[in-house]
mmCIF file of the N, C-alpha and C atoms, coordinates in Angstrom:
data_MODEL
# 
_entry.id   MODEL 
# 
loop_
_atom_site.group_PDB 
_atom_site.id 
_atom_site.type_symbol 
_atom_site.label_atom_id 
_atom_site.label_alt_id 
_atom_site.label_comp_id 
_atom_site.label_asym_id 
_atom_site.label_entity_id 
_atom_site.label_seq_id 
_atom_site.pdbx_PDB_ins_code 
_atom_site.Cartn_x 
_atom_site.Cartn_y 
_atom_site.Cartn_z 
_atom_site.occupancy 
_atom_site.B_iso_or_equiv 
_atom_site.pdbx_formal_charge 
_atom_site.auth_seq_id 
_atom_site.auth_comp_id 
_atom_site.auth_asym_id 
_atom_site.auth_atom_id 
_atom_site.pdbx_PDB_model_num 
ATOM 1   N N  . UNK A 1 1  ? 179.915 37.577 44.883 1.00 0.00 ? 1  UNK A N  1 
ATOM 2   C CA . UNK A 1 1  ? 180.293 38.061 46.231 1.00 0.00 ? 1  UNK A CA 1 
ATOM 3   C C  . UNK A 1 1  ? 179.244 39.007 46.613 1.00 0.00 ? 1  UNK A C  1 
ATOM 4   N N  . UNK A 1 2  ? 178.855 38.954 47.862 1.00 0.00 ? 2  UNK A N  1 
ATOM 5   C CA . UNK A 1 2  ? 177.796 39.843 48.361 1.00 0.00 ? 2  UNK A CA 1 
ATOM 6   C C  . UNK A 1 2  ? 178.504 41.098 48.882 1.00 0.00 ? 2  UNK A C  1 
ATOM 7   N N  . UNK A 1 3  ? 177.755 42.198 48.814 1.00 0.00 ? 3  UNK A N  1 
ATOM 8   C CA . UNK A 1 3  ? 178.278 43.465 49.248 1.00 0.00 ? 3  UNK A CA 1 
ATOM 9   C C  . UNK A 1 3  ? 178.449 43.500 50.723 1.00 0.00 ? 3  UNK A C  1 
ATOM 10  N N  . UNK A 1 4  ? 179.552 43.946 51.224 1.00 0.00 ? 4  UNK A N  1 
ATOM 11  C CA . UNK A 1 4  ? 179.799 44.093 52.652 1.00 0.00 ? 4  UNK A CA 1 
ATOM 12  C C  . UNK A 1 4  ? 179.090 45.347 53.161 1.00 0.00 ? 4  UNK A C  1 
ATOM 13  N N  . UNK A 1 5  ? 178.598 45.316 54.395 1.00 0.00 ? 5  UNK A N  1 
ATOM 14  C CA . UNK A 1 5  ? 177.890 46.340 55.028 1.00 0.00 ? 5  UNK A CA 1 
ATOM 15  C C  . UNK A 1 5  ? 178.699 47.631 55.052 1.00 0.00 ? 5  UNK A C  1 
ATOM 16  N N  . UNK A 1 6  ? 178.196 48.659 54.400 1.00 0.00 ? 6  UNK A N  1 
ATOM 17  C CA . UNK A 1 6  ? 178.813 49.995 54.290 1.00 0.00 ? 6  UNK A CA 1 
ATOM 18  C C  . UNK A 1 6  ? 180.204 49.930 53.681 1.00 0.00 ? 6  UNK A C  1 
ATOM 19  N N  . UNK A 1 7  ? 180.556 48.893 52.974 1.00 0.00 ? 7  UNK A N  1 
ATOM 20  C CA . UNK A 1 7  ? 181.901 48.702 52.411 1.00 0.00 ? 7  UNK A CA 1 
ATOM 21  C C  . UNK A 1 7  ? 182.295 49.948 51.562 1.00 0.00 ? 7  UNK A C  1 
ATOM 22  N N  . UNK A 1 8  ? 181.447 50.251 50.616 1.00 0.00 ? 8  UNK A N  1 
ATOM 23  C CA . UNK A 1 8  ? 181.794 51.311 49.628 1.00 0.00 ? 8  UNK A CA 1 
ATOM 24  C C  . UNK A 1 8  ? 181.839 52.676 50.300 1.00 0.00 ? 8  UNK A C  1 
ATOM 25  N N  . UNK A 1 9  ? 181.001 52.893 51.291 1.00 0.00 ? 9  UNK A N  1 
ATOM 26  C CA . UNK A 1 9  ? 181.098 54.197 52.014 1.00 0.00 ? 9  UNK A CA 1 
ATOM 27  C C  . UNK A 1 9  ? 182.311 54.325 52.698 1.00 0.00 ? 9  UNK A C  1 
ATOM 28  N N  . UNK A 1 10 ? 182.795 53.247 53.424 1.00 0.00 ? 10 UNK A N  1 
ATOM 29  C CA . UNK A 1 10 ? 184.010 53.235 54.187 1.00 0.00 ? 10 UNK A CA 1 
ATOM 30  C C  . UNK A 1 10 ? 185.244 53.439 53.242 1.00 0.00 ? 10 UNK A C  1 
ATOM 31  N N  . UNK A 1 11 ? 185.217 52.758 52.134 1.00 0.00 ? 11 UNK A N  1 
ATOM 32  C CA . UNK A 1 11 ? 186.311 52.901 51.139 1.00 0.00 ? 11 UNK A CA 1 
ATOM 33  C C  . UNK A 1 11 ? 186.493 54.320 50.672 1.00 0.00 ? 11 UNK A C  1 
ATOM 34  N N  . UNK A 1 12 ? 185.342 54.935 50.374 1.00 0.00 ? 12 UNK A N  1 
ATOM 35  C CA . UNK A 1 12 ? 185.374 56.293 49.867 1.00 0.00 ? 12 UNK A CA 1 
ATOM 36  C C  . UNK A 1 12 ? 185.888 57.253 50.945 1.00 0.00 ? 12 UNK A C  1 
ATOM 37  N N  . UNK A 1 13 ? 185.387 57.011 52.255 1.00 0.00 ? 13 UNK A N  1 
ATOM 38  C CA . UNK A 1 13 ? 185.898 57.884 53.332 1.00 0.00 ? 13 UNK A CA 1 
ATOM 39  C C  . UNK A 1 13 ? 187.406 57.712 53.517 1.00 0.00 ? 13 UNK A C  1 
ATOM 40  N N  . UNK A 1 14 ? 187.929 56.443 53.494 1.00 0.00 ? 14 UNK A N  1 
ATOM 41  C CA . UNK A 1 14 ? 189.358 56.284 53.655 1.00 0.00 ? 14 UNK A CA 1 
ATOM 42  C C  . UNK A 1 14 ? 190.188 56.950 52.526 1.00 0.00 ? 14 UNK A C  1 
ATOM 43  N N  . UNK A 1 15 ? 189.644 56.984 51.311 1.00 0.00 ? 15 UNK A N  1 
ATOM 44  C CA . UNK A 1 15 ? 190.348 57.664 50.254 1.00 0.00 ? 15 UNK A CA 1 
ATOM 45  C C  . UNK A 1 15 ? 190.489 59.124 50.563 1.00 0.00 ? 15 UNK A C  1 
ATOM 46  N N  . UNK A 1 16 ? 189.433 59.725 51.119 1.00 0.00 ? 16 UNK A N  1 
ATOM 47  C CA . UNK A 1 16 ? 189.410 61.170 51.482 1.00 0.00 ? 16 UNK A CA 1 
ATOM 48  C C  . UNK A 1 16 ? 190.364 61.368 52.658 1.00 0.00 ? 16 UNK A C  1 
ATOM 49  N N  . UNK A 1 17 ? 190.310 60.499 53.655 1.00 0.00 ? 17 UNK A N  1 
ATOM 50  C CA . UNK A 1 17 ? 191.271 60.594 54.781 1.00 0.00 ? 17 UNK A CA 1 
ATOM 51  C C  . UNK A 1 17 ? 192.720 60.634 54.273 1.00 0.00 ? 17 UNK A C  1 
ATOM 52  N N  . UNK A 1 18 ? 193.025 59.728 53.331 1.00 0.00 ? 18 UNK A N  1 
ATOM 53  C CA . UNK A 1 18 ? 194.375 59.680 52.817 1.00 0.00 ? 18 UNK A CA 1 
ATOM 54  C C  . UNK A 1 18 ? 194.723 60.946 52.015 1.00 0.00 ? 18 UNK A C  1 
ATOM 55  N N  . UNK A 1 19 ? 193.795 61.354 51.182 1.00 0.00 ? 19 UNK A N  1 
ATOM 56  C CA . UNK A 1 19 ? 194.046 62.586 50.348 1.00 0.00 ? 19 UNK A CA 1 
ATOM 57  C C  . UNK A 1 19 ? 194.246 63.824 51.216 1.00 0.00 ? 19 UNK A C  1 
ATOM 58  N N  . UNK A 1 20 ? 193.624 63.920 52.342 1.00 0.00 ? 20 UNK A N  1 
ATOM 59  C CA . UNK A 1 20 ? 193.651 65.088 53.230 1.00 0.00 ? 20 UNK A CA 1 
ATOM 60  C C  . UNK A 1 20 ? 194.821 64.934 54.260 1.00 0.00 ? 20 UNK A C  1 
ATOM 61  N N  . UNK A 1 21 ? 195.460 63.792 54.235 1.00 0.00 ? 21 UNK A N  1 
ATOM 62  C CA . UNK A 1 21 ? 196.601 63.572 55.163 1.00 0.00 ? 21 UNK A CA 1 
ATOM 63  C C  . UNK A 1 21 ? 196.112 63.408 56.605 1.00 0.00 ? 21 UNK A C  1 
ATOM 64  N N  . UNK A 1 22 ? 194.882 62.960 56.796 1.00 0.00 ? 22 UNK A N  1 
ATOM 65  C CA . UNK A 1 22 ? 194.307 62.705 58.143 1.00 0.00 ? 22 UNK A CA 1 
ATOM 66  C C  . UNK A 1 22 ? 194.756 61.279 58.614 1.00 0.00 ? 22 UNK A C  1 
ATOM 67  N N  . UNK A 1 23 ? 194.597 61.058 59.826 1.00 0.00 ? 23 UNK A N  1 
ATOM 68  C CA . UNK A 1 23 ? 194.914 59.730 60.406 1.00 0.00 ? 23 UNK A CA 1 
ATOM 69  C C  . UNK A 1 23 ? 193.713 58.864 60.767 1.00 0.00 ? 23 UNK A C  1 
ATOM 70  N N  . UNK A 1 24 ? 192.610 59.496 61.068 1.00 0.00 ? 24 UNK A N  1 
ATOM 71  C CA . UNK A 1 24 ? 191.418 58.750 61.417 1.00 0.00 ? 24 UNK A CA 1 
ATOM 72  C C  . UNK A 1 24 ? 190.254 59.108 60.610 1.00 0.00 ? 24 UNK A C  1 
ATOM 73  N N  . UNK A 1 25 ? 189.407 58.113 60.331 1.00 0.00 ? 25 UNK A N  1 
ATOM 74  C CA . UNK A 1 25 ? 188.123 58.293 59.604 1.00 0.00 ? 25 UNK A CA 1 
ATOM 75  C C  . UNK A 1 25 ? 187.183 59.220 60.391 1.00 0.00 ? 25 UNK A C  1 
ATOM 76  N N  . UNK A 1 26 ? 187.242 59.158 61.727 1.00 0.00 ? 26 UNK A N  1 
ATOM 77  C CA . UNK A 1 26 ? 186.366 60.016 62.564 1.00 0.00 ? 26 UNK A CA 1 
ATOM 78  C C  . UNK A 1 26 ? 186.646 61.479 62.371 1.00 0.00 ? 26 UNK A C  1 
ATOM 79  N N  . UNK A 1 27 ? 187.885 61.797 61.823 1.00 0.00 ? 27 UNK A N  1 
ATOM 80  C CA . UNK A 1 27 ? 188.231 63.223 61.652 1.00 0.00 ? 27 UNK A CA 1 
ATOM 81  C C  . UNK A 1 27 ? 187.328 63.849 60.562 1.00 0.00 ? 27 UNK A C  1 
ATOM 82  N N  . UNK A 1 28 ? 186.765 63.027 59.760 1.00 0.00 ? 28 UNK A N  1 
ATOM 83  C CA . UNK A 1 28 ? 185.858 63.585 58.671 1.00 0.00 ? 28 UNK A CA 1 
ATOM 84  C C  . UNK A 1 28 ? 184.552 64.011 59.302 1.00 0.00 ? 28 UNK A C  1 
ATOM 85  N N  . UNK A 1 29 ? 184.165 63.519 60.395 1.00 0.00 ? 29 UNK A N  1 
ATOM 86  C CA . UNK A 1 29 ? 182.838 63.748 60.946 1.00 0.00 ? 29 UNK A CA 1 
ATOM 87  C C  . UNK A 1 29 ? 182.850 64.370 62.339 1.00 0.00 ? 29 UNK A C  1 
ATOM 88  N N  . UNK A 1 30 ? 183.980 64.837 62.795 1.00 0.00 ? 30 UNK A N  1 
ATOM 89  C CA . UNK A 1 30 ? 184.088 65.409 64.107 1.00 0.00 ? 30 UNK A CA 1 
ATOM 90  C C  . UNK A 1 30 ? 184.134 64.290 65.141 1.00 0.00 ? 30 UNK A C  1 
ATOM 91  N N  . UNK A 1 31 ? 184.266 64.640 66.336 1.00 0.00 ? 31 UNK A N  1 
ATOM 92  C CA . UNK A 1 31 ? 184.321 63.630 67.387 1.00 0.00 ? 31 UNK A CA 1 
ATOM 93  C C  . UNK A 1 31 ? 182.910 63.306 67.883 1.00 0.00 ? 31 UNK A C  1 
ATOM 94  N N  . UNK A 1 32 ? 182.568 62.002 68.016 1.00 0.00 ? 32 UNK A N  1 
ATOM 95  C CA . UNK A 1 32 ? 181.247 61.619 68.524 1.00 0.00 ? 32 UNK A CA 1 
ATOM 96  C C  . UNK A 1 32 ? 180.990 62.048 69.933 1.00 0.00 ? 32 UNK A C  1 
ATOM 97  N N  . UNK A 1 33 ? 179.770 62.354 70.192 1.00 0.00 ? 33 UNK A N  1 
ATOM 98  C CA . UNK A 1 33 ? 179.396 62.676 71.567 1.00 0.00 ? 33 UNK A CA 1 
ATOM 99  C C  . UNK A 1 33 ? 178.994 61.433 72.294 1.00 0.00 ? 33 UNK A C  1 
ATOM 100 N N  . UNK A 1 34 ? 179.940 60.942 73.142 1.00 0.00 ? 34 UNK A N  1 
ATOM 101 C CA . UNK A 1 34 ? 179.764 59.699 73.871 1.00 0.00 ? 34 UNK A CA 1 
ATOM 102 C C  . UNK A 1 34 ? 178.796 59.856 75.047 1.00 0.00 ? 34 UNK A C  1 
ATOM 103 N N  . UNK A 1 35 ? 178.398 60.997 75.325 1.00 0.00 ? 35 UNK A N  1 
ATOM 104 C CA . UNK A 1 35 ? 177.331 61.183 76.333 1.00 0.00 ? 35 UNK A CA 1 
ATOM 105 C C  . UNK A 1 35 ? 175.897 61.085 75.796 1.00 0.00 ? 35 UNK A C  1 
ATOM 106 N N  . UNK A 1 36 ? 175.724 61.271 74.542 1.00 0.00 ? 36 UNK A N  1 
ATOM 107 C CA . UNK A 1 36 ? 174.387 61.200 73.927 1.00 0.00 ? 36 UNK A CA 1 
ATOM 108 C C  . UNK A 1 36 ? 174.331 60.049 73.009 1.00 0.00 ? 36 UNK A C  1 
ATOM 109 N N  . UNK A 1 37 ? 173.708 58.922 73.347 1.00 0.00 ? 37 UNK A N  1 
ATOM 110 C CA . UNK A 1 37 ? 173.574 57.842 72.479 1.00 0.00 ? 37 UNK A CA 1 
ATOM 111 C C  . UNK A 1 37 ? 172.256 57.089 72.780 1.00 0.00 ? 37 UNK A C  1 
ATOM 112 N N  . UNK A 1 38 ? 171.764 56.351 71.855 1.00 0.00 ? 38 UNK A N  1 
ATOM 113 C CA . UNK A 1 38 ? 170.418 55.826 71.921 1.00 0.00 ? 38 UNK A CA 1 
ATOM 114 C C  . UNK A 1 38 ? 170.086 54.905 73.084 1.00 0.00 ? 38 UNK A C  1 
ATOM 115 N N  . UNK A 1 39 ? 171.092 54.169 73.583 1.00 0.00 ? 39 UNK A N  1 
ATOM 116 C CA . UNK A 1 39 ? 170.727 53.211 74.685 1.00 0.00 ? 39 UNK A CA 1 
ATOM 117 C C  . UNK A 1 39 ? 171.078 53.761 76.050 1.00 0.00 ? 39 UNK A C  1 
ATOM 118 N N  . UNK A 1 40 ? 171.503 54.999 76.108 1.00 0.00 ? 40 UNK A N  1 
ATOM 119 C CA . UNK A 1 40 ? 171.950 55.540 77.453 1.00 0.00 ? 40 UNK A CA 1 
ATOM 120 C C  . UNK A 1 40 ? 170.853 55.450 78.506 1.00 0.00 ? 40 UNK A C  1 
ATOM 121 N N  . UNK A 1 41 ? 169.598 55.792 78.149 1.00 0.00 ? 41 UNK A N  1 
ATOM 122 C CA . UNK A 1 41 ? 168.539 55.787 79.148 1.00 0.00 ? 41 UNK A CA 1 
ATOM 123 C C  . UNK A 1 41 ? 168.323 54.329 79.621 1.00 0.00 ? 41 UNK A C  1 
ATOM 124 N N  . UNK A 1 42 ? 168.421 53.462 78.720 1.00 0.00 ? 42 UNK A N  1 
ATOM 125 C CA . UNK A 1 42 ? 168.273 51.970 79.068 1.00 0.00 ? 42 UNK A CA 1 
ATOM 126 C C  . UNK A 1 42 ? 169.395 51.566 80.009 1.00 0.00 ? 42 UNK A C  1 
ATOM 127 N N  . UNK A 1 43 ? 170.621 51.913 79.727 1.00 0.00 ? 43 UNK A N  1 
ATOM 128 C CA . UNK A 1 43 ? 171.745 51.559 80.659 1.00 0.00 ? 43 UNK A CA 1 
ATOM 129 C C  . UNK A 1 43 ? 171.596 52.209 81.982 1.00 0.00 ? 43 UNK A C  1 
ATOM 130 N N  . UNK A 1 44 ? 171.218 53.464 82.032 1.00 0.00 ? 44 UNK A N  1 
ATOM 131 C CA . UNK A 1 44 ? 171.010 54.161 83.270 1.00 0.00 ? 44 UNK A CA 1 
ATOM 132 C C  . UNK A 1 44 ? 169.942 53.555 84.150 1.00 0.00 ? 44 UNK A C  1 
ATOM 133 N N  . UNK A 1 45 ? 168.852 53.041 83.492 1.00 0.00 ? 45 UNK A N  1 
ATOM 134 C CA . UNK A 1 45 ? 167.777 52.369 84.244 1.00 0.00 ? 45 UNK A CA 1 
ATOM 135 C C  . UNK A 1 45 ? 168.123 50.951 84.631 1.00 0.00 ? 45 UNK A C  1 
ATOM 136 N N  . UNK A 1 46 ? 168.894 50.264 83.842 1.00 0.00 ? 46 UNK A N  1 
ATOM 137 C CA . UNK A 1 46 ? 169.148 48.878 84.026 1.00 0.00 ? 46 UNK A CA 1 
ATOM 138 C C  . UNK A 1 46 ? 170.393 48.636 84.988 1.00 0.00 ? 46 UNK A C  1 
ATOM 139 N N  . UNK A 1 47 ? 171.388 49.309 84.810 1.00 0.00 ? 47 UNK A N  1 
ATOM 140 C CA . UNK A 1 47 ? 172.662 49.065 85.581 1.00 0.00 ? 47 UNK A CA 1 
ATOM 141 C C  . UNK A 1 47 ? 172.466 49.025 87.103 1.00 0.00 ? 47 UNK A C  1 
ATOM 142 N N  . UNK A 1 48 ? 171.668 49.944 87.684 1.00 0.00 ? 48 UNK A N  1 
ATOM 143 C CA . UNK A 1 48 ? 171.522 49.870 89.163 1.00 0.00 ? 48 UNK A CA 1 
ATOM 144 C C  . UNK A 1 48 ? 170.814 48.577 89.611 1.00 0.00 ? 48 UNK A C  1 
ATOM 145 N N  . UNK A 1 49 ? 170.087 47.944 88.716 1.00 0.00 ? 49 UNK A N  1 
ATOM 146 C CA . UNK A 1 49 ? 169.373 46.686 89.098 1.00 0.00 ? 49 UNK A CA 1 
ATOM 147 C C  . UNK A 1 49 ? 170.270 45.429 89.001 1.00 0.00 ? 49 UNK A C  1 
ATOM 148 N N  . UNK A 1 50 ? 171.359 45.527 88.315 1.00 0.00 ? 50 UNK A N  1 
ATOM 149 C CA . UNK A 1 50 ? 172.239 44.395 88.119 1.00 0.00 ? 50 UNK A CA 1 
ATOM 150 C C  . UNK A 1 50 ? 173.262 44.347 89.217 1.00 0.00 ? 50 UNK A C  1 
ATOM 151 N N  . UNK A 1 51 ? 173.672 43.088 89.461 1.00 0.00 ? 51 UNK A N  1 
ATOM 152 C CA . UNK A 1 51 ? 174.729 42.884 90.486 1.00 0.00 ? 51 UNK A CA 1 
ATOM 153 C C  . UNK A 1 51 ? 176.062 42.653 89.721 1.00 0.00 ? 51 UNK A C  1 
ATOM 154 N N  . UNK A 1 52 ? 176.615 43.724 89.205 1.00 0.00 ? 52 UNK A N  1 
ATOM 155 C CA . UNK A 1 52 ? 177.799 43.647 88.345 1.00 0.00 ? 52 UNK A CA 1 
ATOM 156 C C  . UNK A 1 52 ? 178.943 43.927 89.323 1.00 0.00 ? 52 UNK A C  1 
ATOM 157 N N  . UNK A 1 53 ? 179.919 43.079 89.422 1.00 0.00 ? 53 UNK A N  1 
ATOM 158 C CA . UNK A 1 53 ? 181.113 43.310 90.254 1.00 0.00 ? 53 UNK A CA 1 
ATOM 159 C C  . UNK A 1 53 ? 181.892 44.557 89.705 1.00 0.00 ? 53 UNK A C  1 
ATOM 160 N N  . UNK A 1 54 ? 182.451 45.295 90.610 1.00 0.00 ? 54 UNK A N  1 
ATOM 161 C CA . UNK A 1 54 ? 183.216 46.508 90.166 1.00 0.00 ? 54 UNK A CA 1 
ATOM 162 C C  . UNK A 1 54 ? 184.275 46.198 89.212 1.00 0.00 ? 54 UNK A C  1 
ATOM 163 N N  . UNK A 1 55 ? 184.946 45.064 89.245 1.00 0.00 ? 55 UNK A N  1 
ATOM 164 C CA . UNK A 1 55 ? 186.026 44.686 88.339 1.00 0.00 ? 55 UNK A CA 1 
ATOM 165 C C  . UNK A 1 55 ? 185.573 43.883 87.150 1.00 0.00 ? 55 UNK A C  1 
ATOM 166 N N  . UNK A 1 56 ? 184.229 43.915 86.871 1.00 0.00 ? 56 UNK A N  1 
ATOM 167 C CA . UNK A 1 56 ? 183.709 43.115 85.694 1.00 0.00 ? 56 UNK A CA 1 
ATOM 168 C C  . UNK A 1 56 ? 184.274 43.629 84.382 1.00 0.00 ? 56 UNK A C  1 
ATOM 169 N N  . UNK A 1 57 ? 184.324 42.819 83.407 1.00 0.00 ? 57 UNK A N  1 
ATOM 170 C CA . UNK A 1 57 ? 184.685 43.196 82.062 1.00 0.00 ? 57 UNK A CA 1 
ATOM 171 C C  . UNK A 1 57 ? 183.409 43.175 81.158 1.00 0.00 ? 57 UNK A C  1 
ATOM 172 N N  . UNK A 1 58 ? 183.388 44.081 80.291 1.00 0.00 ? 58 UNK A N  1 
ATOM 173 C CA . UNK A 1 58 ? 182.180 44.216 79.423 1.00 0.00 ? 58 UNK A CA 1 
ATOM 174 C C  . UNK A 1 58 ? 182.587 44.159 77.972 1.00 0.00 ? 58 UNK A C  1 
ATOM 175 N N  . UNK A 1 59 ? 181.863 43.459 77.195 1.00 0.00 ? 59 UNK A N  1 
ATOM 176 C CA . UNK A 1 59 ? 182.109 43.408 75.770 1.00 0.00 ? 59 UNK A CA 1 
ATOM 177 C C  . UNK A 1 59 ? 180.849 43.923 75.065 1.00 0.00 ? 59 UNK A C  1 
ATOM 178 N N  . UNK A 1 60 ? 181.050 44.967 74.294 1.00 0.00 ? 60 UNK A N  1 
ATOM 179 C CA . UNK A 1 60 ? 179.960 45.593 73.537 1.00 0.00 ? 60 UNK A CA 1 
ATOM 180 C C  . UNK A 1 60 ? 180.024 45.163 72.110 1.00 0.00 ? 60 UNK A C  1 
ATOM 181 N N  . UNK A 1 61 ? 178.939 44.513 71.613 1.00 0.00 ? 61 UNK A N  1 
ATOM 182 C CA . UNK A 1 61 ? 179.002 44.015 70.257 1.00 0.00 ? 61 UNK A CA 1 
ATOM 183 C C  . UNK A 1 61 ? 178.166 44.966 69.334 1.00 0.00 ? 61 UNK A C  1 
ATOM 184 N N  . UNK A 1 62 ? 178.650 45.102 68.123 1.00 0.00 ? 62 UNK A N  1 
ATOM 185 C CA . UNK A 1 62 ? 177.950 45.976 67.161 1.00 0.00 ? 62 UNK A CA 1 
ATOM 186 C C  . UNK A 1 62 ? 177.922 47.412 67.619 1.00 0.00 ? 62 UNK A C  1 
ATOM 187 N N  . UNK A 1 63 ? 179.045 47.874 68.194 1.00 0.00 ? 63 UNK A N  1 
ATOM 188 C CA . UNK A 1 63 ? 179.037 49.098 68.885 1.00 0.00 ? 63 UNK A CA 1 
ATOM 189 C C  . UNK A 1 63 ? 179.301 50.346 68.031 1.00 0.00 ? 63 UNK A C  1 
ATOM 190 N N  . UNK A 1 64 ? 179.720 50.183 66.763 1.00 0.00 ? 64 UNK A N  1 
ATOM 191 C CA . UNK A 1 64 ? 179.941 51.359 65.979 1.00 0.00 ? 64 UNK A CA 1 
ATOM 192 C C  . UNK A 1 64 ? 181.157 52.094 66.610 1.00 0.00 ? 64 UNK A C  1 
ATOM 193 N N  . UNK A 1 65 ? 180.924 53.293 67.081 1.00 0.00 ? 65 UNK A N  1 
ATOM 194 C CA . UNK A 1 65 ? 181.996 53.996 67.742 1.00 0.00 ? 65 UNK A CA 1 
ATOM 195 C C  . UNK A 1 65 ? 182.173 53.849 69.207 1.00 0.00 ? 65 UNK A C  1 
ATOM 196 N N  . UNK A 1 66 ? 181.329 52.896 69.764 1.00 0.00 ? 66 UNK A N  1 
ATOM 197 C CA . UNK A 1 66 ? 181.522 52.493 71.106 1.00 0.00 ? 66 UNK A CA 1 
ATOM 198 C C  . UNK A 1 66 ? 181.029 53.416 72.207 1.00 0.00 ? 66 UNK A C  1 
ATOM 199 N N  . UNK A 1 67 ? 179.972 54.146 72.002 1.00 0.00 ? 67 UNK A N  1 
ATOM 200 C CA . UNK A 1 67 ? 179.513 54.998 73.051 1.00 0.00 ? 67 UNK A CA 1 
ATOM 201 C C  . UNK A 1 67 ? 179.052 54.347 74.366 1.00 0.00 ? 67 UNK A C  1 
ATOM 202 N N  . UNK A 1 68 ? 178.464 53.152 74.212 1.00 0.00 ? 68 UNK A N  1 
ATOM 203 C CA . UNK A 1 68 ? 178.073 52.372 75.404 1.00 0.00 ? 68 UNK A CA 1 
ATOM 204 C C  . UNK A 1 68 ? 179.278 51.938 76.173 1.00 0.00 ? 68 UNK A C  1 
ATOM 205 N N  . UNK A 1 69 ? 180.309 51.466 75.451 1.00 0.00 ? 69 UNK A N  1 
ATOM 206 C CA . UNK A 1 69 ? 181.579 51.035 76.192 1.00 0.00 ? 69 UNK A CA 1 
ATOM 207 C C  . UNK A 1 69 ? 182.194 52.240 76.879 1.00 0.00 ? 69 UNK A C  1 
ATOM 208 N N  . UNK A 1 70 ? 182.211 53.402 76.238 1.00 0.00 ? 70 UNK A N  1 
ATOM 209 C CA . UNK A 1 70 ? 182.801 54.557 76.871 1.00 0.00 ? 70 UNK A CA 1 
ATOM 210 C C  . UNK A 1 70 ? 182.005 55.016 78.072 1.00 0.00 ? 70 UNK A C  1 
ATOM 211 N N  . UNK A 1 71 ? 180.679 54.926 77.957 1.00 0.00 ? 71 UNK A N  1 
ATOM 212 C CA . UNK A 1 71 ? 179.740 55.226 79.093 1.00 0.00 ? 71 UNK A CA 1 
ATOM 213 C C  . UNK A 1 71 ? 180.142 54.363 80.311 1.00 0.00 ? 71 UNK A C  1 
ATOM 214 N N  . UNK A 1 72 ? 180.208 53.057 80.004 1.00 0.00 ? 72 UNK A N  1 
ATOM 215 C CA . UNK A 1 72 ? 180.490 52.115 81.103 1.00 0.00 ? 72 UNK A CA 1 
ATOM 216 C C  . UNK A 1 72 ? 181.933 52.323 81.667 1.00 0.00 ? 72 UNK A C  1 
ATOM 217 N N  . UNK A 1 73 ? 182.897 52.524 80.795 1.00 0.00 ? 73 UNK A N  1 
ATOM 218 C CA . UNK A 1 73 ? 184.250 52.715 81.239 1.00 0.00 ? 73 UNK A CA 1 
ATOM 219 C C  . UNK A 1 73 ? 184.393 54.012 82.109 1.00 0.00 ? 73 UNK A C  1 
ATOM 220 N N  . UNK A 1 74 ? 183.673 55.009 81.793 1.00 0.00 ? 74 UNK A N  1 
ATOM 221 C CA . UNK A 1 74 ? 183.718 56.273 82.544 1.00 0.00 ? 74 UNK A CA 1 
ATOM 222 C C  . UNK A 1 74 ? 183.203 56.056 83.920 1.00 0.00 ? 74 UNK A C  1 
ATOM 223 N N  . UNK A 1 75 ? 182.317 55.056 84.111 1.00 0.00 ? 75 UNK A N  1 
ATOM 224 C CA . UNK A 1 75 ? 181.671 54.828 85.407 1.00 0.00 ? 75 UNK A CA 1 
ATOM 225 C C  . UNK A 1 75 ? 182.433 53.647 86.147 1.00 0.00 ? 75 UNK A C  1 
ATOM 226 N N  . UNK A 1 76 ? 183.509 53.248 85.631 1.00 0.00 ? 76 UNK A N  1 
ATOM 227 C CA . UNK A 1 76 ? 184.357 52.202 86.269 1.00 0.00 ? 76 UNK A CA 1 
ATOM 228 C C  . UNK A 1 76 ? 183.831 50.865 85.987 1.00 0.00 ? 76 UNK A C  1 
# 
């Protein structure tokens, strides 16, 4: 069996979450800053050039904690 991406790190984190009585893995690392993420400048430069309907749906793949999705959701 091949090792899953970050599998052991996640398993270790969830053991700590359970031992501390926490509910979320993110509680171990604080809350992410959804305003500061690597592709923000790209989105800010690209979005005005696209003809995206106001009611469009967006799927963010490989998002981790989803800062791009949060960025887009905040802007409608």
